[in-house]
C-alpha positions in Angstrom: -49.5 -70.2 -18.6 -50.0 -71.3 -14.7 -47.1 -72.3 -13.2 -46.0 -73.9 -9.5 -44.1 -72.5 -7.1 -42.1 -75.3 -4.7 -40.0 -73.8 -1.9 -37.4 -76.6 -0.3 -37.1 -75.5 3.6 -35.4 -79.4 3.9 -32.0 -79.7 4.6 -31.5 -81.3 1.5 -31.9 -81.3 -2.1 -34.8 -82.2 -3.8 -36.4 -82.5 -7.9 -39.3 -82.2 -8.9 -40.6 -83.0 -12.7 -44.1 -81.6 -14.6 -45.3 -84.3 -17.1 -48.4 -84.4 -18.7 -50.0 -86.7 -21.0 -52.1 -86.6 -24.5 -54.6 -89.4 -26.2 -54.6 -89.7 -29.3 -56.4 -92.4 -31.7 -55.5 -94.3 -34.5 -59.0 -94.5 -36.0 -61.9 -91.9 -36.0 -64.8 -92.2 -37.7 -67.3 -89.6 -37.6 -71.0 -89.6 -39.2 -74.7 -88.6 -39.2 -77.9 -90.4 -38.0 -81.1 -88.7 -39.8 -84.6 -91.0 -38.8 -88.1 -90.2 -39.4 -91.2 -91.6 -38.5 -94.9 -91.1 -38.7 -98.4 -92.8 -37.9 -101.9 -91.9 -38.4 -104.6 -93.6 -36.8 -108.5 -93.6 -36.9 -110.5 -94.7 -33.8 -113.8 -96.8 -34.0 -116.2 -94.2 -32.9 -114.7 -90.3 -34.6 -111.4 -90.0 -33.1 -108.2 -89.0 -35.2 -104.5 -89.4 -34.2 -101.8 -88.1 -35.9 -98.1 -88.8 -34.6 -94.6 -87.4 -35.9 -91.2 -87.5 -34.7 -87.5 -87.2 -36.3 -84.3 -87.1 -34.8 -80.9 -86.0 -36.1 -77.5 -86.9 -34.4 -73.9 -87.2 -35.1 -71.8 -90.4 -34.1 -68.4 -90.5 -33.6 -66.6 -93.6 -33.0 -62.7 -94.1 -32.2 -60.6 -97.1 -32.0 -56.9 -98.0 -31.4 -56.6 -95.7 -28.3 -53.3 -94.4 -27.2 -52.3 -92.5 -24.0 -48.8 -90.6 -25.0 -46.9 -89.4 -22.0 -45.0 -86.4 -22.3 -42.1 -85.1 -20.2 -40.5 -82.1 -20.0 -36.6 -82.3 -20.5 -36.0 -84.0 -17.2 -35.5 -83.1 -13.7 -35.2 -79.7 -12.0 -33.1 -79.7 -8.9 -34.1 -77.5 -6.3 -31.0 -77.3 -3.5 -31.6 -76.7 0.5 -33.2 -73.1 1.0 -33.9 -72.1 -2.4 -37.2 -71.6 -4.3 -38.2 -72.9 -7.8 -41.0 -71.8 -10.2 -42.0 -73.9 -12.8 -44.6 -73.3 -15.6 -46.7 -76.0 -17.4 -49.4 -75.8 -20.6 -53.1 -74.7 -19.7 -54.4 -76.8 -22.6 -53.5 -80.4 -21.4 -54.1 -81.7 -18.2 -50.0 -81.8 -16.1 -48.9 -83.4 -13.4 -46.2 -82.7 -10.6 -43.6 -85.7 -9.5 -41.2 -84.7 -6.4 -38.1 -86.5 -5.5 -36.2 -86.1 -2.0 -32.6 -86.8 -1.5 -32.5 -89.3 0.8 -28.8 -90.8 1.8 -27.4 -90.3 -1.6 -30.8 -92.1 -2.9 -33.9 -90.2 -4.8 -36.8 -91.3 -3.0 -40.2 -90.5 -4.8 -42.6 -88.5 -2.0 -45.1 -87.0 -5.1 -45.8 -89.1 -8.2 -48.0 -87.8 -11.0 -50.5 -85.5 -8.7 -52.2 -83.0 -10.7 -51.9 -79.6 -11.0 -54.6 -77.1 -11.6 -55.0 -75.8 -15.0 -56.6 -72.9 -14.5 -54.8 -71.3 -11.5 -51.0 -71.3 -9.7 -50.1 -73.7 -6.8 -47.5 -73.4 -4.6 -45.8 -76.6 -2.6 -43.6 -76.5 0.0 -41.0 -79.0 1.6 -41.0 -78.5 5.1 -38.0 -78.8 7.6 -39.2 -82.5 8.6 -39.2 -83.1 4.8 -43.1 -83.3 4.4 -44.7 -82.1 1.3 -47.7 -79.2 2.0 -49.2 -76.4 0.5 -47.6 -72.5 1.2 -48.9 -70.8 3.6 -49.5 -67.0 3.7 -47.0 -66.2 5.5 -43.8 -68.3 3.7 -45.1 -66.6 0.6 -43.9 -63.2 1.5 -40.4 -64.8 3.2 -41.9 -65.3 6.5 -40.5 -68.6 8.5 -38.2 -69.7 5.1 -35.6 -71.8 5.8 -32.2 -70.2 4.3 -29.5 -73.1 4.7 -26.8 -70.3 4.0 -24.2 -73.1 4.3 -25.5 -76.0 2.2 -23.6 -78.1 -0.2 -25.0 -78.7 -3.2 -24.7 -82.5 -4.2 -23.3 -83.2 -7.5 -26.5 -85.2 -9.7 -23.7 -87.5 -10.9 -22.5 -89.1 -7.6 -26.1 -89.8 -6.4 -28.2 -93.6 -7.0 -31.0 -93.5 -9.5 -33.3 -95.9 -8.9 
């Protein structure tokens, strides 16, 4: 099961959520198609033409297509200076959404960005508030902002959009 690691070097907390889509059909029709053909001919001088052909295939028809968005139970809060590892399923395409706490408001910075189905992903929020791939040194702990004096925000006091 792949996972995403999010490192928050920013001065405030952020929150992240993983979602995935599942497509389903109300009506699904499956059938077989078989066809054959042949041709025989005699041209006027002395020739003979013979031809034969055949085909077999499957036909699938889907109707009333619906997309269902599946969400994990809720948002995961990542406080300033903290790192969070979130796993997701490999069998469906999954997406990550990230929101920042800016002046007691959640501002969406990344909306349903696709996650790799095969390999793990690492994102980092810089001290300036930008989202970028985590570099190798930061994965080893070098250059990470810890914010030891950070006072976590109570999510109940946040203004939600």
